[in-house]
N, C-alpha and C positions, 0 to 999 in steps of 0.2 A: 584666362585661366584664374587669375587672382580675383577677378569680379565674381566668377562662378562660385569659388569657394567663400567669399564673402557674403554672398546671398544665402549659401547653404549654413554658414555659421550664424548668421541672423535669425534664420529659421530654427536652429538647435537652441539658440538663447530664448527665442520666444516661447518655445515648448517649455523649457525649464522655469521660465517666468510663470508661465500659467499653471506649472505643477506646485510651485512655491505659493501662489495666490490661493490654490484650492486646497482647503484644509482637510477635507474628506479624501482627497487624492493622496495626500500625505500620510494619512493614517492607513489608506489601503495599501500603499507601498511599503510602509515600515512596520506599523504594529499589525496590520492583518496577517502577513506572512508568519511572523513570529508566533501569534495566537494559534494560527492553524497549525503549524508543526509541532507546537506543544500538545495541542488536543490530539491530533492524528498521531503523534509519536506514542501517545499514552493508549488511545484507542484502538488503534490498528495493531492487532496481534493475533497470532494462532493459539495463544496459550488459553485454557479455559480453567479459571479458578474459582473456587467456592461456589460450585454448581449446588442449588438447593435441592435436597433429595429427601424423599420420604422412606422411611423404614418400616417393614413388616417383617418382624422376626417371630416366626412360629415355632422355632426351636428353642429358643430361651436357654442355650447351652453355653459352655465355656468356649466352644469352638466358634459359634456363631457371633459371641461377644467380641472375641479376638479379631474375627475377619471384619466386623464394622468397626473396631477401633483403628484399623488399617486406613479405611476409608477417610476418616476424619483427620488422622495424623498427617497425611500427605498435604493437606491444604487444598487439594482439587475439589473436594466436596464439603458440604455443610449440611448437617442434619437440620432439617426444618420441619419435620413432622414425624411422629412416632404412631403409627397405625396399629389397629387392633384387629382387624379383619379384611376380607377381600372386598367388602361392599365400600368401606372407607378408601380403599386402593383405586377403585373405579372413579370414584367422585373426585379424587385428588388430581389425577392426570387429565380426566375428561371433562372436569367442571371449570370454575372460574379460577381455580389457585393458579399462582404464577410458578409453582414447582414443576419443572419439566422431567422430573426423573424419580423413579421409585425402585427400592431393591427389595426382592422378596426371598426370604430364607425358609424353605420347607421344614415340616415339623420333624421330618426323619433326616435332617441334614448331619447332625453329630452321629447319629446312629450308623448311617452309612460309611462316614470317614473312619469310624473306629473298627468297622468290618473290612476296611481296605478297599471299599467300592467307590464308584463315582458318586459325589453328592452335587446336587444341581442348585446353581443360583441364578435366579431369574432378575432380569433387568427390563423393567417397563419404561419407555421412553416417549415423550411427545415429538414425533417425527416432523412437526412443522418448521422447525428450525434444524435441518438434516445436519449442518456443519457442526453445531454444537453437540448434537446427539452421537454423531460419529466420533468426533474426539472424546466425548465422555465415555463411550463406550471403549475406546482404546485404553483409556484410564483404568476402567473397570476391569479389562482383561490383564492388564499388567499386575495390578493388585491382587487378583484372585489367582493368577499364576503363581506369583511369588508365594502367596499364602500355602498353595497347594504343595509347592516344593519344599518349603519349610516345614509343613506338617508332616510330609512323607519322610523327610530326613530324620525328624525327632521320632518318628514310630519306628523306623529301622533302627536307629540308635537305641531305642528302649527295648525292643524285642529281639534283634539280631545286630549287635554292635560289630560283631567281626565282619559282617557282610556290607555294613555302612563304610567301613574303612576301605573295602576293596571295590566298592562301587565306583564305576567311571562317571566322571561329570564334566560338564562344558561350561566353561566360563565365558561369558561374552564381555569383551573388553572394548568399550566405545572410544574412539579417538576422532571426534569431529575436526575437520581442518577449518581455518579461517575464522571460525565462530566456536572456540571450544566450549561455552556454556549454552549453546544453541539458543541465544538470547534473540528473540523474534524482532525486537527493537532494531538491532544491526541489520536486518533484512529490509525492515519497512521504512526506517527513516531516510536512507538514500532515495527510496522509491517516492516518498512524499516530497523530498527536494525537486526532483524532476516534475511532479504532477503540479505542485505548487506554481512552479516556474511557467509551466505550459499555460495554465490558466490565467495567470497575472499578465504575461506579455500578450497573449492573444487578446484578451479582453482590452488591455490597455490601448493596443494598437487600433482596434477595430473601433472601440467607442470614441476614441479621441478625433478621428478622422470622420466618422459619422456625425458626431456631435457638431463639428464645424460645418459639415455640408447641411445639417438640419437647421442650424441658425443663420446660415447665409454668409458666415465669414469666409468660408472656402473660397467663394466666389470672389470676394473683395480681394483675397491674396492674389488670385489667378489674375487680376487687371494689373498687378505690378510686373516689373520685368523678368520675375522669376520664372524660369522654365519647369515644365512638369517633372523631368528628372531631378531636378534640384529641390523641388517641394517633396518629392518622394524621400530623398535622402534626409531632407531637414525634418521630415515627420518620423522616420524610422530609427534614425542614429540614437536620438535621445531615448527612446524606449529600448533600444538595445543596451545602452550604458545603465539604465534603471534595471533592467533584467539581470545584466551581470552583477550589479551591486546587491539584488535581492538574493541571487544565488549565493553570494559571499555571506549574506547575513544568515540565511537559513542553514547553510553549512556550518556556520560557527555555532548556531544553536544546537544543531545535531551533534557536533563532536564534543562541546564543552558542557552540554546539559544532559544529554542522553549518553554520552560516553562512547559513541561510535568511533573507532579508530580510523584514521587515514593512513594508509601504507604504501600508497602509490606515487607516482611522480605528478606533482601539481601540473606541469606543463601539459601532459597528456590530458588531465581532466579539463584544463583551460581550454584546449583545443576542441575537446568534445563539447564544453558548453556553448563555445562560439558558434560552432556548426549548428547545434540544437537551436540557440536563439535565432539564428537565421532562418530555420525552419519555421519557428513559432511567429516570427515577424512576417514571414510570408502567408502564414494562415490568418493571421490577423489582417493583413492587407487585402486578402482574397475576400474575408467577410465584409471589409469596408466598400469594395467595389460592388457586393452584391446587394447591400442594403442601403436605404435612403434614411431609415430612422432608427433611433437607439433600441426601440422595442424589436425591430426586426433583427438588428445585430445581436441582441440578448438571445432570442430564440435560435438564430442560426449559430451562435457559438455553443449554445447548449447540444443542438444536434451534432456539432463536430466534435466538441470536447468530450462529451460523455461516451461515446463509442471508443474514442481513442484512449480514454483512462481505462476502460473494461477490457479492451484487447490488447493493452500494451504489455500485459504479464506482470502488472504490479501487483496484483492479488490472486489472479487465476493463471495456472500455467498454460503457456500458448500450446505446448505438445498435447495437452488434453482436450484441446478445442477441436471442432469438426475441421476437415481438411480446407473446406471453403473459406472458414474464417481465418484459418492458419495463413491462407495466401493473402487475405486482406490486411492482415497486421504488418506485412512488408512495407506498406505506404504509410505506416504511422511513425513519426519521428521518436515519439516517447519510448516506443519499443527499443530502439537502439541506445538511447541515452540511458535508460535504466540499466542496460548492460556495461555501460562504460562507468556509471556511477558506482555500481555494486563491485564491479571489477577492480576498480581503482581504490575504492574504500578498504575493502576487505581482503582482496587477493593481490594488490599491488603488480596487477599486469600492465603491461606497456603497449606500444604501438604494434609490437609482433603479434599480439592476440586480438587487439581492438581496431585494427585496420579495416576489417570489412564494416564494422559499425560506423568508423569515421566517413568511409568512402559512401556509405548508404545515406548517412546525414547530409553529407555535402551534395550528392545528387537530388535528394528530396529538397533540401534547403534553396538551391539554385533554381529548380524546376518551379517551386513555389513562388519564389520572388520573381523569377521572369514572366510566369503567368500574370501574377498579380500586378506587377508593374506594366504591363501591357494593358490590361483592363482597367487599372487606374488612370493611365494616360489617355484611354479612350473616353472613360467617363468624364475626365476633364476637359477634353476637347469637344 
């Protein structure tokens, strides 16, 4: 038994020595995750700010100017072009301009408002980016509705002040739980932690083993007294430790740089992270048993990781996916780890809530490791 642990320990030391000698590997393991979480933390957001917009105001009235002032005041929109006619409007959205949106106010806008009738506001959008278009339309609706309410209240106050006092009103009071300011970074940063960890550990495991097989050093190790199971443990344990260290590193950046609060029990998150790392190690080991070159490992990793990222619920809600794809997500470890990350970070939930995710990760991790280890032993034999 002592001899077995001695051989495994020497394999672990060997892997860490190789990482220490490889400058690019050190950069990839330390600097790259920090750079990526900084970039993704700022870039990944549901918010749409400073959307360039063209303005065609055919009313030229006090009402139209007041409405347009509200668009620029919010910071959601930025006036990029003042148009004079319909021809310029068509060339702006359909031409080479990078302005995706235009607002048209008709010539009878103020006249209809003063008569108490419905005045129309037209929004022309470049629908090629449907996500930005939908969010921008939502902002326009909010601004236009608030303007209409304020204008109607002022009109009643001027014409019939007694009725304005008696008129019933509904006041919407928003009370978001867990994320009071609805900061999208609080949602995305924990997801980035899980995604970066998956990509790093899978690629590290797959490439390290495939590289040794490609250059012939794996066969040289196998002629030593070490057994296949000891080789597997000696290869995977260092990557598990590296993955755990990288999780701590990117979590620290998310908490102290982006201000994402951590409210849960650290031990619950540690257990979820350990189970997730076992799953990612199994994925990397499986790729290493399929591929014989690093180019094949790169292509296989892309085919496995990209769908895992898209179907995990990181960006797109799983509930809105087709039923067939929803069933497919049950086999993706990142799906469960994202629930654990966001639940422990923002909601302070414990094992009483997260045990289904823990159980699923344990089942997937053990299955992947067992299949990968069997295939790896067979490829070695």
